[in-house]
C-alpha positions as CSV (number, residue, x, y, z in Angstrom):
1,M,138.3,-13.2,-94.0
2,R,139.2,-9.7,-93.4
3,E,137.4,-8.7,-96.6
4,R,134.3,-10.5,-95.6
5,E,134.3,-8.9,-92.2
6,S,134.7,-5.4,-93.8
7,E,131.8,-6.2,-96.2
8,E,129.6,-7.3,-93.4
9,L,130.4,-4.2,-91.4
10,S,129.6,-2.0,-94.3
11,N,126.4,-3.8,-94.9
12,S,125.4,-3.5,-91.3
13,E,126.1,0.2,-91.3
14,S,124.1,0.8,-94.5
15,S,121.2,-1.2,-93.1
16,E,121.4,0.9,-89.8
17,Q,121.4,4.1,-91.8
18,K,118.4,2.9,-93.8
19,R,116.5,2.0,-90.6
20,R,117.2,5.4,-89.1
21,K,116.0,7.1,-92.3
22,R,112.8,5.0,-92.2
23,D,112.2,5.9,-88.5
24,S,112.8,9.6,-89.1
25,S,110.3,9.5,-92.1
26,D,107.8,7.7,-89.9
27,E,108.2,10.3,-87.2
28,T,107.6,13.2,-89.6
29,E,104.5,11.5,-91.0
30,S,103.1,10.8,-87.5
31,S,103.8,14.5,-86.5
32,D,102.0,15.7,-89.7
33,S,99.1,13.4,-89.0
34,S,98.9,14.5,-85.4
35,S,99.0,18.2,-86.3
36,D,96.2,17.5,-88.9
37,S,94.1,15.6,-86.3
38,S,94.6,18.4,-83.7
39,S,93.5,21.1,-86.1
40,D,90.4,19.0,-87.0
41,E,89.6,18.6,-83.3
42,D,89.8,22.4,-82.8
43,K,87.5,22.9,-85.7
44,R,85.0,20.4,-84.4
45,K,85.1,22.1,-80.9
46,K,84.5,25.5,-82.4
47,K,81.6,24.1,-84.4
48,R,80.2,22.5,-81.2
49,K,80.5,25.8,-79.2
50,Q,78.9,27.8,-82.0
51,G,76.1,25.3,-82.2
52,K,75.5,25.4,-78.4
53,K,75.5,29.2,-78.5
54,S,73.0,29.3,-81.3
55,K,70.8,26.8,-79.4
56,K,71.0,28.9,-76.2
57,K,70.1,32.0,-78.2
58,E,67.1,30.3,-79.8
59,K,65.9,29.1,-76.5
60,K,66.1,32.6,-75.0
61,E,64.2,34.1,-77.9
62,K,61.6,31.4,-77.6
63,K,61.3,32.0,-73.9
64,K,60.9,35.8,-74.4
65,K,58.2,35.2,-77.0
66,K,56.4,32.9,-74.6
67,Q,56.6,35.5,-71.8
68,K,55.3,38.2,-74.2
69,K,52.4,36.0,-75.2
70,G,51.7,35.2,-71.6
71,K,51.7,38.9,-70.6
72,K,49.4,39.7,-73.5
73,K,47.0,36.9,-72.6
74,K,47.0,37.9,-68.9
75,A,46.3,41.6,-69.9
76,K,43.5,40.4,-72.2
77,K,42.0,38.2,-69.4
78,E,42.2,41.1,-66.9
79,K,40.6,43.4,-69.4
80,E,37.8,40.9,-70.1
81,K,37.3,40.3,-66.4
82,A,37.1,44.1,-65.7
83,E,34.6,44.4,-68.5
84,E,32.5,41.7,-67.0
85,L,32.6,43.5,-63.6
86,Y,30.9,46.6,-65.0
87,D,29.1,47.9,-68.1
88,E,31.8,49.8,-70.0
89,F,29.5,51.3,-72.6
90,E,27.1,52.7,-70.1
91,V,29.9,54.1,-67.9
92,R,31.6,55.7,-70.9
93,R,28.2,57.3,-72.0
94,L,27.5,58.7,-68.5
95,L,31.0,60.1,-68.1
96,T,30.8,61.7,-71.6
97,N,27.5,63.4,-70.5
98,L,29.1,64.6,-67.3
99,L,32.2,66.0,-68.9
100,T,30.2,67.7,-71.6
101,K,28.3,69.5,-68.9
102,S,31.5,70.6,-67.1
103,R,35.1,69.9,-68.1
104,S,36.4,70.3,-64.5
105,L,34.3,67.4,-63.1
106,D,37.1,64.9,-63.7
107,T,39.1,66.0,-60.7
108,E,36.0,65.9,-58.4
109,L,35.1,62.4,-59.8
110,E,38.6,61.2,-59.2
111,S,38.5,62.3,-55.5
112,L,35.0,60.8,-55.2
113,F,36.1,57.4,-56.5
114,S,39.3,57.5,-54.4
115,N,37.0,57.6,-51.3
116,L,35.1,54.6,-52.7
117,D,38.4,52.7,-53.1
118,E,39.1,53.5,-49.4
119,K,35.9,51.5,-48.5
120,Q,33.9,54.6,-47.6
121,T,30.2,55.1,-48.3
122,V,29.1,58.0,-50.5
123,F,25.7,59.6,-50.2
124,L,24.2,61.8,-52.9
125,D,21.5,63.5,-50.8
126,G,23.5,66.7,-50.3
127,L,23.8,67.3,-54.0
128,P,21.5,70.2,-55.0
129,D,21.5,69.6,-58.8
130,A,18.9,66.8,-59.5
131,T,20.2,65.9,-63.0
132,L,23.8,65.6,-61.7
133,R,22.5,63.4,-58.8
134,K,20.6,61.2,-61.2
135,K,23.6,60.7,-63.6
136,L,25.9,59.9,-60.7
137,R,23.3,57.3,-59.4
138,H,23.2,55.7,-62.8
139,L,27.0,55.7,-63.0
140,F,27.3,53.9,-59.7
141,R,24.8,51.3,-60.8
142,A,26.6,50.8,-64.1
143,L,29.8,50.2,-62.0
144,N,27.9,47.5,-59.9
145,L,28.4,49.4,-56.6
146,T,26.4,48.0,-53.7
147,G,23.7,50.2,-52.2
148,V,23.7,50.9,-48.5
149,K,20.6,52.1,-46.6
150,E,21.3,54.3,-43.6
151,E,18.4,56.0,-41.9
152,A,16.4,57.8,-44.6
153,S,19.2,58.1,-47.2
154,V,20.7,55.6,-49.6
155,G,24.4,55.5,-50.3
156,F,26.8,53.5,-52.4
157,K,30.0,51.6,-51.6
158,K,32.5,49.2,-53.2
159,G,31.6,45.6,-53.1
160,K,33.7,42.4,-52.7
161,A,33.6,41.7,-56.4
162,L,35.3,45.1,-57.1
163,S,38.0,44.8,-54.4
164,S,40.8,44.1,-56.9
165,L,39.7,46.9,-59.2
166,S,40.9,50.5,-58.7
167,L,37.9,52.7,-59.6
168,R,40.0,55.9,-59.4
169,R,42.4,54.7,-62.1
170,L,39.6,53.4,-64.2
171,V,37.6,56.7,-64.1
172,R,40.8,58.8,-64.6
173,S,41.8,56.8,-67.8
174,L,38.3,57.0,-69.2
175,C,38.0,60.7,-68.5
176,R,41.3,61.4,-70.3
177,E,40.1,59.4,-73.3
178,I,36.8,61.2,-73.4
179,K,38.3,64.7,-73.0
180,A,40.7,64.0,-75.9
181,E,37.7,63.0,-78.1
182,L,35.5,66.0,-77.1
183,P,35.5,69.1,-79.3
184,P,37.0,72.3,-77.9
185,P,34.6,74.4,-75.9
186,T,32.9,77.3,-77.7
187,G,31.1,80.5,-76.6
188,L,33.4,81.3,-73.8
189,P,32.7,84.7,-72.1
190,P,35.3,87.4,-73.1
191,A,37.9,88.3,-70.6
192,A,37.0,91.3,-68.5
193,E,38.9,94.4,-69.6
194,T,41.0,95.9,-66.9
195,P,40.2,99.6,-66.4
196,P,43.1,102.0,-67.3
197,Q,45.0,102.9,-64.2
198,Q,45.7,106.6,-63.5
199,L,49.5,107.2,-63.6
200,T,51.1,109.1,-60.7
201,E,53.6,111.9,-61.2
202,E,56.5,109.6,-60.3
203,E,55.4,107.1,-63.0
204,L,55.1,109.9,-65.6
205,R,58.5,111.1,-64.7
206,R,60.0,107.6,-65.2
207,L,58.2,107.2,-68.5
208,R,59.5,110.5,-69.7
209,R,63.0,109.6,-68.7
210,G,62.8,106.3,-70.6
211,D,61.4,108.0,-73.7
212,S,64.1,110.6,-74.2
213,P,67.4,111.5,-72.5
214,V,66.2,115.1,-72.1
215,I,65.3,115.9,-68.5
216,V,61.7,117.2,-68.2
217,D,61.0,120.1,-65.9
218,A,58.4,120.0,-63.2
219,A,56.4,122.6,-65.0
220,E,56.1,120.4,-68.1
221,L,55.1,117.4,-65.9
222,A,52.4,119.5,-64.2
223,G,51.2,120.6,-67.6
224,A,51.2,117.0,-68.8
225,A,49.3,115.8,-65.8
226,A,46.8,118.7,-65.8
227,P,43.3,117.8,-66.9
228,V,42.0,118.8,-70.3
229,G,39.0,121.2,-70.2
230,P,38.0,124.8,-69.7
231,A,40.0,127.0,-67.3
232,P,38.6,127.3,-63.7
233,P,36.9,130.5,-62.8
234,P,38.9,133.2,-61.1
235,G,39.5,132.6,-57.4
236,R,39.6,128.8,-57.8
237,E,43.0,128.2,-59.4
238,G,45.4,125.8,-58.0
239,G,44.8,125.0,-54.3
240,Q,41.5,123.2,-53.6
241,D,41.3,121.2,-56.9
242,K,44.9,120.1,-56.6
243,G,44.3,118.9,-53.0
244,K,41.2,117.0,-54.1
245,R,43.0,115.3,-56.9
246,E,45.9,114.3,-54.6
247,A,43.4,112.8,-52.0
248,C,41.6,110.8,-54.7
249,R,44.8,109.5,-56.1
250,Q,46.0,108.4,-52.7
251,R,42.7,106.7,-52.0
252,D,42.8,104.8,-55.3
253,A,46.4,103.7,-54.6
254,E,45.5,102.4,-51.2
255,R,42.5,100.5,-52.6
256,S,44.6,98.9,-55.3
257,A,47.2,97.8,-52.8
258,E,44.5,96.3,-50.5
259,D,43.0,94.4,-53.5
260,A,46.5,93.1,-54.5
261,I,47.1,91.8,-50.9
262,E,43.8,90.1,-50.8
263,T,44.3,88.3,-54.1
264,R,47.8,87.3,-53.0
265,K,46.5,85.8,-49.8
266,R,43.6,84.0,-51.4
267,G,45.8,82.2,-53.9
268,R,43.1,79.6,-54.9
269,E,39.5,79.8,-55.8
270,E,36.8,78.7,-53.4
271,W,35.8,75.6,-55.3
272,M,39.3,74.3,-55.0
273,L,39.4,74.6,-51.2
274,E,35.9,73.4,-50.3
275,A,34.4,70.0,-50.8
276,P,31.6,69.7,-53.3
277,A,28.0,69.2,-52.2
278,Y,27.8,65.5,-53.1
279,L,30.8,64.8,-50.9
280,K,29.7,66.7,-47.8
281,K,27.5,63.8,-46.7
282,A,30.7,61.6,-46.3
283,F,32.1,64.0,-43.7
284,T,29.0,64.7,-41.6
285,A,28.2,63.3,-38.2
286,N,26.1,60.5,-39.8
287,S,29.0,59.0,-41.7
288,R,30.4,55.6,-40.6
289,M,33.9,56.9,-40.0
290,E,32.7,59.7,-37.8
291,K,30.6,57.2,-35.8
292,M,33.5,54.9,-35.3
293,L,35.7,57.8,-34.2
294,E,33.0,59.0,-31.8
295,Q,32.6,55.5,-30.3
296,K,36.4,55.2,-29.9
297,R,36.6,58.5,-28.1
298,R,33.7,57.5,-25.8
299,E,35.4,54.1,-25.0
300,D,38.7,55.9,-24.2
301,A,37.0,58.3,-21.9
302,E,35.2,55.5,-20.1
303,A,38.4,53.5,-19.7
304,E,40.1,56.5,-18.2
305,Q,37.3,57.1,-15.7
306,M,37.4,53.4,-14.8
307,R,41.1,53.5,-14.2
308,A,40.9,56.6,-12.0
309,A,38.1,55.0,-10.0
310,M,40.0,51.8,-9.4
311,E,43.1,53.7,-8.3
312,E,41.0,55.7,-5.8
313,W,39.4,52.5,-4.5
314,N,42.7,50.7,-4.1
315,R,44.2,53.7,-2.4
316,K,41.4,53.8,0.2
317,H,41.1,50.0,0.8
318,R,44.7,49.0,0.6
319,A,45.9,46.7,3.4
320,R,48.5,48.2,5.7
321,S,51.9,46.6,5.9
322,L,53.3,44.9,9.1
323,R,55.6,47.9,9.7
324,E,52.7,50.4,9.6
325,M,50.7,48.2,12.0
326,T,53.6,48.0,14.4
327,A,54.2,51.8,14.2
328,S,50.6,52.5,15.0
329,G,50.7,50.1,18.0
330,E,48.3,47.5,16.8
331,I,50.8,44.7,17.4
332,K,51.9,44.7,21.0
333,D,55.2,43.2,22.3
334,A,56.4,42.6,18.8
335,Q,60.0,42.9,19.7
336,E,59.8,40.5,22.6
337,T,57.9,37.9,20.5
338,Y,60.6,38.2,17.8
339,K,63.4,37.8,20.3
340,K,61.8,34.6,21.7
341,W,61.3,33.2,18.3
342,K,64.9,33.9,17.4
343,Q,66.2,32.3,20.6
344,A,64.2,29.2,19.8
345,M,65.6,29.1,16.3
346,W,69.1,29.5,17.7
347,A,68.6,26.5,20.0
348,Q,67.9,24.3,16.9
349,N,70.3,25.9,14.5
350,L,73.8,24.4,14.3
351,W,75.1,26.7,11.7
352,G,77.9,29.0,12.9
353,K,78.4,27.2,16.2
354,S,81.6,25.6,17.4
355,A,82.1,21.8,17.5
356,A,81.5,21.6,21.3
357,E,78.3,23.6,21.1
358,Q,77.0,21.4,18.3
359,R,77.9,18.3,20.3
360,A,76.1,19.6,23.3
361,I,73.0,20.4,21.3
362,E,73.0,16.9,19.6
363,E,73.6,15.1,23.0
364,G,70.7,17.0,24.5
365,K,72.4,17.5,28.0
366,G,70.4,14.7,29.8
367,E,67.2,15.0,27.8
368,E,65.0,12.1,26.9
369,N,66.1,12.2,23.2
370,A,69.8,12.8,23.9
371,G,72.0,12.4,20.9
372,Q,68.9,12.6,18.6
373,P,68.4,15.8,16.6
374,W,64.7,15.2,16.2
375,R,62.1,13.6,18.4
376,R,61.7,9.8,18.0
377,F,58.3,8.3,16.9
378,D,56.2,7.1,19.8
379,R,53.2,4.9,18.8
380,E,51.2,5.3,21.9
381,R,51.5,9.1,22.0
382,D,51.7,10.1,18.3
383,L,48.7,7.9,17.2
384,D,46.5,9.1,20.0
385,T,43.8,11.3,18.7
386,R,40.9,13.2,20.4
387,Q,37.5,11.8,19.6
388,T,34.9,14.3,18.2
389,T,31.7,14.3,20.2
390,R,28.2,15.2,18.9
391,E,28.3,18.5,20.8
392,D,31.7,19.4,19.2
393,Y,30.3,18.4,15.7
394,N,27.2,20.7,16.1
395,K,29.5,23.6,17.2
396,L,31.6,23.1,14.1
397,V,28.5,23.0,11.8
398,A,27.2,26.2,13.4
399,K,30.5,28.0,12.9
400,A,30.7,26.9,9.3
401,S,27.1,28.2,8.6
402,E,28.3,31.7,9.5
403,L,30.7,31.7,6.6
404,N,27.9,32.5,4.1
405,N,29.9,35.0,2.0
406,R,33.2,34.6,0.1
407,F,36.5,36.1,1.0
408,H,37.3,39.6,-0.4
409,S,40.7,40.7,-1.6
410,T,42.2,44.0,-0.4
411,W,43.3,44.9,-3.9
412,Q,40.8,45.6,-6.7
413,S,41.8,45.2,-10.3
414,S,38.3,45.4,-11.9
415,F,34.7,46.1,-11.0
416,L,33.3,42.9,-12.5
């Protein structure tokens, strides 16, 4: 029996050990499989992220391409629309002719078209050059500007169709392109040679000092500055000729200083400071802007005169106050009337009175309506009215016919 029990125990222990080994092996296999599955999951997630990033990048690139295409299409449409608004070939041809005639016309044209962009009317009557006036007229017509007739002259202004187009920018870009294509100007006049200036003794001394370190004597300077030629006759040496030379030298120095001051003050040439002839019409008294300003000044002056006249009228016809009338004596016995009114109000007012005084007022002290603060309604007396006779009615109509004008205020705010 004991041997059997020991065998059973050993068998159970061995089976238990086997089971534990099996469980441990299963656990290791499951851990290996779980680690493999987690690594596979990580790889899948990375692939998904990379795929999403690449898709987003492709979408962004497609969007950018679409935007670029849209911008190009929009620019192309605007260019086609601008070309439809005016005749580009004719405008370019006329601008080329104008710039061939004078290269400095681009700045004046830019200022001219900036005035047109500001909705001003430009007249060409004040331009003395007939060919320039004709070319500008053709240029305005090629740009489809609307003509405006004012008195005997015809002007041009920007129409509604060109409201979105900047003429100044258009003309400036075209002028730059045309000037770049034009050949360089030839046959320019040579520069005026500046006359040699006569050096003074001080300048000669400085030059000599700069040429050599040897100090030059005054006698050498005098010899260097002396004029070349035959010797003067006896009796005329030195004095008079030397004084004349000094006076001439001083006069020349003063003139050169005055010329330098004048050129420094002037600074710019006259054509830069004054408006050209074809723009003077825009700033004359006949221009629309000047007329509007003149009308505004006239209206402001009339309003000021009207205001001053109303103030004067109100000052003269102002109604006097009650205090002024009392001080002047127009209202007689004003204080006594006020006292009577106040006493009558005191008799009816219960505020600020004692209980006995209020009771005495309410009881009435033997009056008909004793104990009643107001008078009772009496049918016989209150409903009794006075009958209007024919004579009274005629008097009323006669008095009403006298009121044939309306009532006037004592304060005037307008003269309408």
